[in-house]
C-alpha positions in Angstrom: 18.9 18.9 -35.1 22.4 20.5 -34.9 23.1 23.9 -36.5 25.4 23.8 -39.5 28.1 26.3 -39.0 30.1 27.2 -42.1 33.8 27.9 -42.1 33.3 31.7 -42.3 31.3 31.7 -39.1 33.9 29.5 -37.4 36.6 32.0 -38.4 34.5 34.9 -37.0 33.9 32.9 -33.9 37.6 32.5 -33.3 38.2 36.2 -34.1 35.6 37.4 -31.6 37.1 35.1 -28.9 40.4 36.7 -29.5 38.9 40.2 -29.3 37.2 39.3 -26.1 40.4 38.3 -24.4 41.8 41.7 -25.3 38.8 43.4 -23.6 37.6 45.1 -26.8 34.0 45.4 -25.7 31.6 48.1 -25.0 30.3 48.5 -21.5 26.5 48.0 -21.5 24.1 47.3 -18.8 21.8 44.8 -20.6 21.8 41.3 -19.1 20.8 38.5 -21.5 19.9 34.9 -20.6 20.7 32.1 -23.1 19.1 28.6 -22.6 20.1 25.9 -25.1 21.3 22.4 -24.5 23.3 22.5 -27.7 26.5 23.8 -26.2 28.1 24.8 -29.5 25.1 27.0 -30.3 24.9 28.5 -26.8 28.6 29.2 -26.7 28.6 30.8 -30.2 25.7 33.2 -29.4 27.4 34.1 -26.1 30.6 35.1 -27.9 28.8 37.3 -30.4 26.7 39.0 -27.7 29.7 39.6 -25.4 31.5 41.1 -28.3 28.8 43.7 -28.4 29.2 44.4 -24.7 26.2 42.5 -23.2 26.3 40.6 -20.0 25.5 37.0 -20.8 24.2 34.2 -18.5 24.2 30.8 -20.1 22.5 27.6 -19.1 22.1 24.2 -20.8 18.9 23.2 -19.1 15.6 24.7 -18.1 15.6 24.0 -14.3 18.9 25.9 -13.7 17.7 28.7 -15.9 14.4 29.1 -14.0 16.2 29.1 -10.6 18.5 31.9 -12.0 15.6 33.9 -13.2 14.0 33.9 -9.8 16.8 35.8 -8.2 18.4 37.9 -10.9 17.4 40.9 -13.0 17.4 40.3 -16.8 16.7 42.4 -19.8 16.1 39.7 -22.4 16.0 35.9 -22.7 16.9 33.6 -25.6 15.2 30.2 -25.2 15.6 27.0 -27.2 12.3 25.2 -27.6 13.7 21.7 -27.2 15.5 21.2 -23.9 16.3 17.9 -22.0 14.1 18.8 -19.0 11.7 21.7 -19.5 10.8 22.9 -23.0 11.2 26.5 -23.9 7.4 27.1 -24.0 7.2 26.2 -20.3 10.0 28.5 -19.4 8.4 31.3 -21.5 5.2 30.9 -19.6 6.9 30.9 -16.2 8.8 34.1 -17.1 5.6 35.8 -18.2 4.0 35.2 -14.9 6.2 37.9 -13.3 8.4 39.5 -16.0 7.9 41.5 -19.2 11.4 41.6 -20.7 11.6 40.4 -24.4 11.8 36.7 -25.1 13.3 35.3 -28.3 12.6 31.6 -29.1 15.1 29.4 -31.0 13.7 26.3 -32.8 14.8 23.7 -35.3 11.1 23.4 -36.4 9.7 25.5 -39.2 6.0 24.7 -38.7 3.8 27.8 -38.3 1.9 26.2 -35.4 5.1 26.1 -33.3 5.8 29.7 -33.9 2.2 30.7 -33.2 2.2 28.8 -29.9 5.4 30.5 -28.8 4.1 34.0 -29.7 0.7 33.3 -28.1 2.2 32.4 -24.7 4.3 35.6 -24.6 7.4 35.3 -26.9 8.3 38.4 -28.8 10.3 36.9 -31.6 11.2 33.6 -33.2 14.5 32.5 -34.9 14.7 29.2 -36.8 17.9 27.1 -36.8 20.3 27.1 -38.5 20.9 30.8 -38.3 23.6 33.4 -38.6 24.6 34.6 -35.2 24.8 38.1 -36.5 21.1 37.9 -37.1 20.6 36.9 -33.5 22.5 40.0 -32.3 20.4 42.2 -34.6 17.2 40.7 -33.3 18.4 41.2 -29.7 19.2 44.9 -30.4 15.8 45.5 -32.0 13.9 43.9 -29.1 15.9 45.8 -26.4 15.5 49.1 -28.3 11.7 48.6 -28.4 11.5 47.4 -24.8 13.5 50.4 -23.5 11.4 52.8 -25.7 8.1 51.7 -24.1 9.3 51.1 -20.5 11.7 54.0 -19.9 10.3 56.7 -17.6 11.4 60.1 -18.6 12.8 62.1 -15.6 11.3 65.3 -17.0 7.5 64.6 -16.8 5.2 66.9 -18.6 1.7 67.9 -17.5 0.1 66.3 -20.5 -0.7 62.6 -20.0 -0.3 60.5 -23.2 -3.5 58.5 -22.8 -6.4 56.9 -24.7 -9.7 55.9 -23.2 -11.6 53.5 -25.5 -14.9 52.3 -24.0 -13.3 51.6 -20.6 -10.0 50.4 -22.1 -7.4 53.0 -20.9 -3.9 53.0 -22.2 -1.3 55.3 -20.7 1.9 55.5 -22.8 4.0 57.5 -20.3 3.3 54.9 -17.6 3.2 52.0 -20.1 0.0 50.9 -18.3 -3.3 49.5 -19.6 -6.4 49.0 -17.6 -9.8 47.5 -18.5 -12.7 48.8 -16.5 -10.3 49.8 -13.7 -8.4 46.5 -13.7 -4.8 46.5 -14.8 -3.9 44.2 -17.7 -0.6 42.3 -17.9 0.7 43.0 -21.3 4.1 42.3 -22.9 5.9 45.3 -24.6 4.8 43.9 -28.0 1.2 43.6 -27.0 1.1 47.1 -25.6 2.7 48.4 -28.7 0.1 46.7 -30.9 -2.8 48.0 -28.8 -1.3 51.5 -28.7 -0.8 51.7 -32.4 -4.4 50.6 -33.1 -5.6 53.2 -30.5 -3.5 55.9 -32.3 -5.3 54.9 -35.5 -8.7 54.5 -34.0 -11.4 54.1 -36.5 -9.0 53.3 -39.3 -8.4 49.7 -40.6 -4.7 48.8 -40.1 -3.3 46.0 -42.2 -1.2 43.2 -40.8 1.7 44.5 -42.9 1.5 48.0 -41.5 1.1 46.8 -38.0 4.0 44.4 -38.2 6.4 47.0 -39.7 5.3 49.7 -37.2 5.7 47.5 -34.1 8.5 45.1 -35.1 10.4 47.6 -37.2 11.1 44.9 -39.7 10.0 44.2 -43.3 6.7 42.2 -43.5 6.9 38.9 -45.4 4.0 37.0 -46.9 2.3 34.3 -44.8 3.5 35.9 -41.6 1.2 34.8 -38.8 3.0 36.8 -36.1 0.4 39.6 -35.9 -2.5 37.2 -35.9 -1.0 35.3 -33.0 -0.5 38.4 -30.9 -4.0 39.8 -31.7 -5.4 36.4 -30.5 -3.5 36.7 -27.3 -4.6 40.3 -26.8 -8.2 39.4 -27.3 -7.8 36.7 -24.6 -6.5 39.2 -22.1 -9.3 41.6 -23.0 -11.8 38.8 -22.5 -13.1 39.4 -26.1 -15.7 37.0 -27.5 -14.3 35.3 -30.6 -17.2 36.0 -32.9 -18.0 39.6 -31.9 -15.0 41.3 -30.3 -15.7 44.7 -28.7 -12.3 46.3 -28.9 -10.2 44.8 -31.7 -12.3 44.1 -34.7 -11.2 42.1 -37.8 -12.0 43.5 -41.2 -11.6 40.3 -43.2 -9.0 40.5 -46.0 -7.9 44.0 -44.9 -6.7 44.1 -41.3 -7.7 45.2 -37.8 -9.3 48.3 -36.2 -10.3 49.8 -32.9 -13.4 51.9 -32.8 
């Protein structure tokens, strides 16, 4: 399915190309990977991101993208689900084996199950085609801001350790580290943020709406399964039994809580 690009967007596309040739960009250190076999879409996203000063690396297939990821430092990846060789889900899984930078999935499908699958295997956000490239830039900025906030190590350390210990589940915000009975857990920035927020509100039931708006910093929409998918993934990593979880409990019809 090809993205429909209206005349206004095409005009802005041409404008940004002109601005780029003049060097009107901000110098930023963030490196972003784009993987999409629809060249028109990949090229358009590249133009808008470069206009905001980002370093952009673009590939039209999954194999070349994975080879690049192995030897280069990235701050965020934008992956199309449907690719000619490897699908975006596979690339997302491979990235999550060794990296924790944000991943945004692009898809022409609107089914909830596709979104839930992507979020469950480690994606941080989902954008459905067709889209406005300005929305993509906004989502990129939001994800990078959140990633930096929870991974940046302050040079001026204080004596107080920002830490919670919940029945053997230890979360340290300064180190952005989470251990379960002494074994470190591999969490994405979003997963850590969810767990930290629930820990901060220990004993209180937190609704899906409150959790989404606090962690994603976006307005919650009805029928949004994003939180549910991430909670399910967190429970897997915590080795929680489905019927009687020890750490993240579901209060049906209300939300989630950590006791």
